[in-house]
FIKOLZA-1660 file (N, C-alpha, C; in steps of 0.1 Angstrom, whole numbers, plus 5000, padded with zeros to 4 digits):
% residues 133
   i   px   py   pz ch aa at
   1 8881 1682 0870  A  X  N
   1 8887 1700 0860  A  X CA
   1 8893 1693 0844  A  X  C
   2 8903 1681 0847  A  X  N
   2 8907 1673 0837  A  X CA
   2 8898 1672 0826  A  X  C
   3 8890 1663 0834  A  X  N
   3 8873 1660 0828  A  X CA
   3 8866 1669 0819  A  X  C
   4 8866 1679 0825  A  X  N
   4 8858 1692 0817  A  X CA
   4 8866 1696 0811  A  X  C
   5 8879 1696 0809  A  X  N
   5 8888 1702 0794  A  X CA
   5 8887 1689 0789  A  X  C
   6 8887 1678 0787  A  X  N
   6 8888 1668 0774  A  X CA
   6 8874 1670 0771  A  X  C
   7 8863 1669 0778  A  X  N
   7 8848 1672 0775  A  X CA
   7 8849 1680 0766  A  X  C
   8 8854 1693 0769  A  X  N
   8 8851 1705 0759  A  X CA
   8 8863 1706 0747  A  X  C
   9 8871 1699 0749  A  X  N
   9 8879 1696 0736  A  X CA
   9 8873 1684 0726  A  X  C
  10 8870 1676 0731  A  X  N
  10 8862 1663 0724  A  X CA
  10 8848 1673 0713  A  X  C
  11 8843 1683 0723  A  X  N
  11 8833 1690 0719  A  X CA
  11 8839 1699 0705  A  X  C
  12 8850 1706 0709  A  X  N
  12 8853 1715 0703  A  X CA
  12 8855 1711 0689  A  X  C
  13 8865 1699 0688  A  X  N
  13 8868 1696 0678  A  X CA
  13 8856 1685 0667  A  X  C
  14 8846 1685 0671  A  X  N
  14 8839 1671 0668  A  X CA
  14 8824 1685 0660  A  X  C
  15 8823 1690 0669  A  X  N
  15 8813 1699 0665  A  X CA
  15 8810 1704 0653  A  X  C
  16 8805 1708 0638  A  X  N
  16 8805 1713 0629  A  X CA
  16 8794 1721 0626  A  X  C
  17 8791 1730 0626  A  X  N
  17 8780 1740 0619  A  X CA
  17 8775 1735 0608  A  X  C
  18 8761 1734 0609  A  X  N
  18 8750 1729 0599  A  X CA
  18 8755 1735 0585  A  X  C
  19 8751 1728 0573  A  X  N
  19 8755 1731 0560  A  X CA
  19 8768 1734 0558  A  X  C
  20 8777 1735 0569  A  X  N
  20 8794 1737 0564  A  X CA
  20 8799 1727 0559  A  X  C
  21 8802 1725 0548  A  X  N
  21 8812 1713 0549  A  X CA
  21 8827 1716 0551  A  X  C
  22 8835 1706 0551  A  X  N
  22 8848 1704 0560  A  X CA
  22 8856 1702 0547  A  X  C
  23 8863 1715 0548  A  X  N
  23 8876 1719 0538  A  X CA
  23 8881 1699 0537  A  X  C
  24 8882 1700 0520  A  X  N
  24 8891 1687 0518  A  X CA
  24 8909 1688 0525  A  X  C
  25 8910 1674 0529  A  X  N
  25 8927 1677 0534  A  X CA
  25 8936 1681 0521  A  X  C
  26 8946 1687 0524  A  X  N
  26 8955 1685 0516  A  X CA
  26 8968 1676 0511  A  X  C
  27 8961 1664 0503  A  X  N
  27 8971 1659 0503  A  X CA
  27 8978 1652 0489  A  X  C
  28 8992 1655 0488  A  X  N
  28 8998 1653 0477  A  X CA
  28 8998 1638 0470  A  X  C
  29 8997 1640 0459  A  X  N
  29 8994 1628 0453  A  X CA
  29 9009 1620 0459  A  X  C
  30 9013 1605 0454  A  X  N
  30 9022 1593 0458  A  X CA
  30 9032 1597 0445  A  X  C
  31 9043 1596 0450  A  X  N
  31 9053 1596 0437  A  X CA
  31 9054 1581 0431  A  X  C
  32 9056 1580 0421  A  X  N
  32 9063 1563 0415  A  X CA
  32 9067 1558 0423  A  X  C
  33 9080 1566 0430  A  X  N
  33 9088 1554 0441  A  X CA
  33 9080 1553 0451  A  X  C
  34 9068 1557 0458  A  X  N
  34 9061 1557 0466  A  X CA
  34 9054 1547 0464  A  X  C
  35 9048 1547 0452  A  X  N
  35 9036 1536 0449  A  X CA
  35 9042 1524 0445  A  X  C
  36 9051 1526 0440  A  X  N
  36 9060 1509 0439  A  X CA
  36 9065 1504 0450  A  X  C
  37 9069 1510 0466  A  X  N
  37 9071 1504 0476  A  X CA
  37 9060 1503 0482  A  X  C
  38 9046 1510 0484  A  X  N
  38 9037 1503 0485  A  X CA
  38 9031 1491 0481  A  X  C
  39 9034 1488 0470  A  X  N
  39 9029 1478 0459  A  X CA
  39 9040 1469 0464  A  X  C
  40 9048 1467 0462  A  X  N
  40 9059 1456 0472  A  X CA
  40 9057 1452 0490  A  X  C
  41 9057 1466 0494  A  X  N
  41 9058 1461 0510  A  X CA
  41 9046 1453 0513  A  X  C
  42 9031 1457 0507  A  X  N
  42 9025 1449 0509  A  X CA
  42 9015 1443 0505  A  X  C
  43 9019 1442 0494  A  X  N
  43 9017 1430 0480  A  X CA
  43 9021 1420 0483  A  X  C
  44 9011 1406 0480  A  X  N
  44 9025 1398 0479  A  X CA
  44 9020 1387 0464  A  X  C
  45 9031 1381 0461  A  X  N
  45 9026 1372 0452  A  X CA
  45 9016 1361 0454  A  X  C
  46 9016 1356 0465  A  X  N
  46 9007 1343 0466  A  X CA
  46 9001 1346 0482  A  X  C
  47 8988 1347 0481  A  X  N
  47 8981 1346 0493  A  X CA
  47 8975 1359 0495  A  X  C
  48 8974 1363 0508  A  X  N
  48 8967 1374 0509  A  X CA
  48 8976 1385 0517  A  X  C
  49 8975 1398 0510  A  X  N
  49 8987 1411 0513  A  X CA
  49 8985 1412 0527  A  X  C
  50 8994 1422 0531  A  X  N
  50 8998 1416 0546  A  X CA
  50 8994 1437 0554  A  X  C
  51 8990 1437 0562  A  X  N
  51 8986 1455 0569  A  X CA
  51 8998 1459 0574  A  X  C
  52 9010 1453 0571  A  X  N
  52 9018 1461 0580  A  X CA
  52 9034 1454 0574  A  X  C
  53 9043 1460 0575  A  X  N
  53 9053 1460 0568  A  X CA
  53 9064 1454 0578  A  X  C
  54 9072 1444 0570  A  X  N
  54 9080 1437 0582  A  X CA
  54 9092 1437 0581  A  X  C
  55 9103 1445 0590  A  X  N
  55 9117 1446 0587  A  X CA
  55 9126 1441 0592  A  X  C
  56 9136 1433 0587  A  X  N
  56 9150 1430 0593  A  X CA
  56 9156 1435 0610  A  X  C
  57 9160 1429 0619  A  X  N
  57 9163 1433 0630  A  X CA
  57 9177 1432 0634  A  X  C
  58 9179 1418 0624  A  X  N
  58 9195 1416 0624  A  X CA
  58 9203 1414 0612  A  X  C
  59 9217 1419 0611  A  X  N
  59 9222 1417 0596  A  X CA
  59 9221 1406 0591  A  X  C
  60 9219 1408 0579  A  X  N
  60 9215 1397 0567  A  X CA
  60 9227 1390 0566  A  X  C
  61 9231 1376 0570  A  X  N
  61 9238 1368 0563  A  X CA
  61 9232 1355 0552  A  X  C
  62 9243 1367 0538  A  X  N
  62 9231 1360 0525  A  X CA
  62 9241 1346 0521  A  X  C
  63 9235 1334 0518  A  X  N
  63 9242 1324 0510  A  X CA
  63 9236 1324 0499  A  X  C
  64 9244 1323 0487  A  X  N
  64 9237 1320 0477  A  X CA
  64 9244 1305 0471  A  X  C
  65 9229 1301 0463  A  X  N
  65 9238 1285 0461  A  X CA
  65 9232 1292 0441  A  X  C
  66 9241 1284 0437  A  X  N
  66 9239 1285 0421  A  X CA
  66 9251 1297 0420  A  X  C
  67 9255 1304 0425  A  X  N
  67 9263 1320 0420  A  X CA
  67 9273 1315 0409  A  X  C
  68 9283 1301 0411  A  X  N
  68 9290 1299 0401  A  X CA
  68 9288 1296 0390  A  X  C
  69 9273 1295 0389  A  X  N
  69 9268 1291 0375  A  X CA
  69 9268 1306 0366  A  X  C
  70 9259 1315 0374  A  X  N
  70 9261 1329 0369  A  X CA
  70 9264 1341 0373  A  X  C
  71 9279 1340 0371  A  X  N
  71 9289 1352 0376  A  X CA
  71 9281 1365 0374  A  X  C
  72 9272 1370 0364  A  X  N
  72 9271 1380 0354  A  X CA
  72 9255 1385 0368  A  X  C
  73 9251 1375 0374  A  X  N
  73 9236 1377 0388  A  X CA
  73 9245 1378 0401  A  X  C
  74 9255 1373 0402  A  X  N
  74 9268 1374 0415  A  X CA
  74 9265 1388 0417  A  X  C
  75 9272 1391 0407  A  X  N
  75 9284 1407 0406  A  X CA
  75 9269 1415 0403  A  X  C
  76 9256 1413 0403  A  X  N
  76 9246 1425 0406  A  X CA
  76 9241 1422 0423  A  X  C
  77 9244 1411 0424  A  X  N
  77 9239 1411 0435  A  X CA
  77 9248 1416 0447  A  X  C
  78 9259 1415 0443  A  X  N
  78 9270 1421 0455  A  X CA
  78 9269 1438 0452  A  X  C
  79 9264 1442 0441  A  X  N
  79 9264 1454 0437  A  X CA
  79 9250 1460 0445  A  X  C
  80 9244 1452 0445  A  X  N
  80 9224 1457 0455  A  X CA
  80 9229 1455 0469  A  X  C
  81 9238 1446 0470  A  X  N
  81 9245 1445 0487  A  X CA
  81 9252 1458 0490  A  X  C
  82 9264 1463 0485  A  X  N
  82 9268 1473 0487  A  X CA
  82 9260 1487 0484  A  X  C
  83 9254 1489 0475  A  X  N
  83 9241 1497 0478  A  X CA
  83 9233 1502 0492  A  X  C
  84 9226 1490 0492  A  X  N
  84 9219 1487 0506  A  X CA
  84 9228 1491 0518  A  X  C
  85 9238 1485 0517  A  X  N
  85 9247 1487 0529  A  X CA
  85 9250 1503 0531  A  X  C
  86 9253 1512 0517  A  X  N
  86 9254 1525 0519  A  X CA
  86 9244 1531 0525  A  X  C
  87 9230 1525 0522  A  X  N
  87 9220 1530 0527  A  X CA
  87 9213 1531 0540  A  X  C
  88 9217 1521 0544  A  X  N
  88 9212 1516 0561  A  X CA
  88 9222 1517 0571  A  X  C
  89 9212 1524 0576  A  X  N
  89 9216 1530 0593  A  X CA
  89 9212 1519 0597  A  X  C
  90 9207 1506 0597  A  X  N
  90 9202 1498 0608  A  X CA
  90 9208 1486 0609  A  X  C
  91 9210 1480 0591  A  X  N
  91 9214 1465 0593  A  X CA
  91 9223 1466 0581  A  X  C
  92 9233 1457 0583  A  X  N
  92 9242 1453 0567  A  X CA
  92 9240 1438 0563  A  X  C
  93 9243 1437 0550  A  X  N
  93 9242 1425 0543  A  X CA
  93 9254 1423 0541  A  X  C
  94 9260 1407 0543  A  X  N
  94 9268 1402 0537  A  X CA
  94 9270 1388 0532  A  X  C
  95 9277 1383 0523  A  X  N
  95 9277 1372 0520  A  X CA
  95 9284 1362 0532  A  X  C
  96 9280 1349 0529  A  X  N
  96 9288 1341 0538  A  X CA
  96 9291 1326 0527  A  X  C
  97 9301 1321 0530  A  X  N
  97 9300 1310 0520  A  X CA
  97 9297 1298 0524  A  X  C
  98 9292 1294 0536  A  X  N
  98 9285 1283 0539  A  X CA
  98 9266 1283 0545  A  X  C
  99 9261 1279 0540  A  X  N
  99 9247 1279 0545  A  X CA
  99 9243 1279 0556  A  X  C
 100 9249 1267 0564  A  X  N
 100 9249 1271 0580  A  X CA
 100 9248 1283 0586  A  X  C
 101 9256 1290 0582  A  X  N
 101 9258 1307 0586  A  X CA
 101 9252 1315 0582  A  X  C
 102 9244 1312 0571  A  X  N
 102 9233 1322 0568  A  X CA
 102 9217 1320 0575  A  X  C
 103 9213 1333 0572  A  X  N
 103 9198 1338 0577  A  X CA
 103 9190 1337 0566  A  X  C
 104 9197 1338 0555  A  X  N
 104 9187 1345 0543  A  X CA
 104 9196 1336 0527  A  X  C
 105 9190 1331 0523  A  X  N
 105 9193 1323 0509  A  X CA
 105 9183 1326 0496  A  X  C
 106 9196 1323 0485  A  X  N
 106 9195 1330 0473  A  X CA
 106 9195 1317 0467  A  X  C
 107 9184 1315 0454  A  X  N
 107 9192 1306 0443  A  X CA
 107 9190 1314 0433  A  X  C
 108 9205 1310 0425  A  X  N
 108 9203 1310 0410  A  X CA
 108 9202 1299 0407  A  X  C
 109 9188 1292 0400  A  X  N
 109 9187 1286 0394  A  X CA
 109 9181 1283 0385  A  X  C
 110 9175 1271 0376  A  X  N
 110 9163 1272 0371  A  X CA
 110 9152 1268 0376  A  X  C
 111 9138 1268 0371  A  X  N
 111 9129 1261 0383  A  X CA
 111 9128 1246 0385  A  X  C
 112 9138 1239 0379  A  X  N
 112 9136 1225 0381  A  X CA
 112 9146 1221 0390  A  X  C
 113 9156 1223 0390  A  X  N
 113 9167 1227 0400  A  X CA
 113 9161 1231 0414  A  X  C
 114 9156 1243 0415  A  X  N
 114 9148 1250 0432  A  X CA
 114 9139 1243 0433  A  X  C
 115 9131 1235 0426  A  X  N
 115 9121 1222 0425  A  X CA
 115 9121 1213 0437  A  X  C
 116 9136 1207 0434  A  X  N
 116 9143 1196 0438  A  X CA
 116 9146 1200 0450  A  X  C
 117 9149 1211 0448  A  X  N
 117 9152 1217 0468  A  X CA
 117 9139 1222 0473  A  X  C
 118 9130 1225 0468  A  X  N
 118 9116 1225 0480  A  X CA
 118 9110 1224 0468  A  X  C
 119 9101 1213 0475  A  X  N
 119 9093 1201 0468  A  X CA
 119 9074 1214 0466  A  X  C
 120 9075 1218 0475  A  X  N
 120 9066 1221 0482  A  X CA
 120 9062 1233 0467  A  X  C
 121 9069 1242 0461  A  X  N
 121 9071 1255 0451  A  X CA
 121 9067 1248 0441  A  X  C
 122 9070 1233 0434  A  X  N
 122 9070 1231 0423  A  X CA
 122 9057 1241 0412  A  X  C
 123 9041 1233 0421  A  X  N
 123 9031 1242 0411  A  X CA
 123 9035 1255 0410  A  X  C
 124 9043 1264 0420  A  X  N
 124 9043 1279 0417  A  X CA
 124 9055 1287 0406  A  X  C
 125 9065 1276 0408  A  X  N
 125 9076 1276 0399  A  X CA
 125 9069 1275 0384  A  X  C
 126 9063 1270 0377  A  X  N
 126 9058 1264 0364  A  X CA
 126 9058 1284 0358  A  X  C
 127 9051 1291 0364  A  X  N
 127 9044 1302 0359  A  X CA
 127 9048 1312 0362  A  X  C
 128 9065 1314 0367  A  X  N
 128 9071 1324 0370  A  X CA
 128 9087 1321 0365  A  X  C
 129 9091 1335 0368  A  X  N
 129 9100 1337 0361  A  X CA
 129 9113 1344 0370  A  X  C
 130 9106 1346 0380  A  X  N
 130 9116 1347 0396  A  X CA
 130 9100 1344 0408  A  X  C
 131 9110 1339 0416  A  X  N
 131 9102 1334 0429  A  X CA
 131 9107 1339 0438  A  X  C
 132 9099 1341 0450  A  X  N
 132 9101 1347 0462  A  X CA
 132 9092 1341 0473  A  X  C
 133 9099 1332 0481  A  X  N
 133 9091 1321 0493  A  X CA
 133 9098 1327 0505  A  X  C
% end
């Protein structure tokens, strides 16, 4: 009986009378914020884009290299951390003072200084104002 019901439902939803156009779905255009989200969530700066969004499952322990040389950037980072923590219901971000405690690192430096740390990035750094790896 279940099999016959399934067949009936499949036929019912897949059949269309000849000459009849299916109605267009009522889809609203994406907002600027949604478009931006899709651009950054699925796009990449280098290499192929992804078909899925990756999310953090654990709290982020952030170590910042070079913060002492750029207090205005550190202040902005602390503001962003606070805003994300206010919005997030799943994870929290915090600064740590030792790189060994971090699961996320940020470098506030020029390309040459970062290139000394990450040799594989030297070619990519030449044409970038900001670099995410």
